[in-house]
C-alpha positions in Angstrom: 0.0 0.0 0.0 1.1 3.5 -0.7 1.5 4.8 2.9 1.9 3.7 6.5 -1.0 2.8 8.8 -2.1 5.2 11.5 -4.8 4.3 14.0 -7.9 6.5 13.4 -11.5 6.6 14.5 -14.3 6.5 12.0 -16.0 9.8 11.5 -19.6 9.0 10.3 -20.0 12.7 9.3 -17.1 12.7 6.9 -17.2 12.4 3.1 -16.6 8.8 2.1 -17.3 6.4 -0.8 -19.1 3.9 1.4 -19.0 2.2 4.7 -20.4 -1.2 5.4 -19.7 -4.7 6.7 -19.9 -7.6 4.2 -17.6 -9.6 1.8 -14.0 -8.7 1.1 -13.5 -5.8 -1.3 -10.4 -4.3 -3.0 -9.7 -1.3 -5.1 -7.1 -0.5 -7.7 -6.2 3.1 -7.8 -6.2 4.1 -11.4 -5.8 7.9 -11.3 -4.9 10.3 -8.5 -4.9 9.4 -4.9 -7.4 7.5 -2.5 -7.3 7.2 1.2 -8.9 4.3 3.0 -9.7 3.7 6.7 -9.9 0.1 7.7 -11.3 -1.4 11.0 -8.4 -2.8 13.0 -5.8 -1.8 10.4 -5.7 2.0 10.4 -5.5 4.6 7.6 -3.7 4.2 4.3 -2.9 6.6 1.4 -2.7 5.1 -2.0 -1.7 6.4 -5.4 -1.9 5.1 -9.0 -1.2 1.4 -9.2 -1.7 0.7 -5.5 -4.3 -1.8 -4.2 -6.4 -1.2 -1.1 -8.1 -4.2 0.6 -10.9 -4.5 3.1 -11.1 -7.9 4.9 -14.6 -9.6 5.0 -17.0 -8.3 7.6 -14.9 -5.2 8.5 -15.8 -1.5 8.3 -14.1 0.7 5.9 -14.2 4.2 4.5 -12.8 5.4 1.2 -12.2 8.9 0.1 -10.6 10.7 -2.9 -7.7 12.9 -1.9 -5.8 14.0 -5.0 -4.9 17.7 -4.6 -6.1 18.5 -8.1 -7.8 16.6 -10.8 -9.7 13.3 -10.6 -9.2 10.4 -8.2 -10.4 7.1 -9.8 -10.5 3.6 -8.3 -11.7 0.3 -9.7 -13.8 -1.5 -7.0 -14.0 -5.3 -6.9 -15.7 -7.7 -4.6 -17.7 -10.9 -4.3 -21.4 -10.1 -4.1 -23.3 -13.3 -4.9 -26.7 -11.7 -4.6 -26.0 -8.9 -7.1 -26.4 -9.9 -10.8 -27.5 -7.1 -13.1 -28.3 -9.6 -15.9 -30.7 -11.6 -13.9 -34.4 -10.9 -14.3 -35.7 -14.3 -13.3 -38.1 -14.3 -10.3 -37.2 -16.8 -7.6 
């Protein structure tokens, strides 16, 4: 990861991409810089090419932090209940 970990408290009033418990997720920083706060692991600062990872069932906050221009991340995770192509009623 791009930077060292620092213990931080979650701020529910801050700007963040999302915050939830669930399956593992990871993000590849494609442009700019992204910060991530991870339960039990601290805060990390990532730049282009870095990967941020949230363990299953942990809380996490993501935020864009590039000083100028866009911050883009590719989010990936395993969500078995989400299938945009499925229209079948079960």
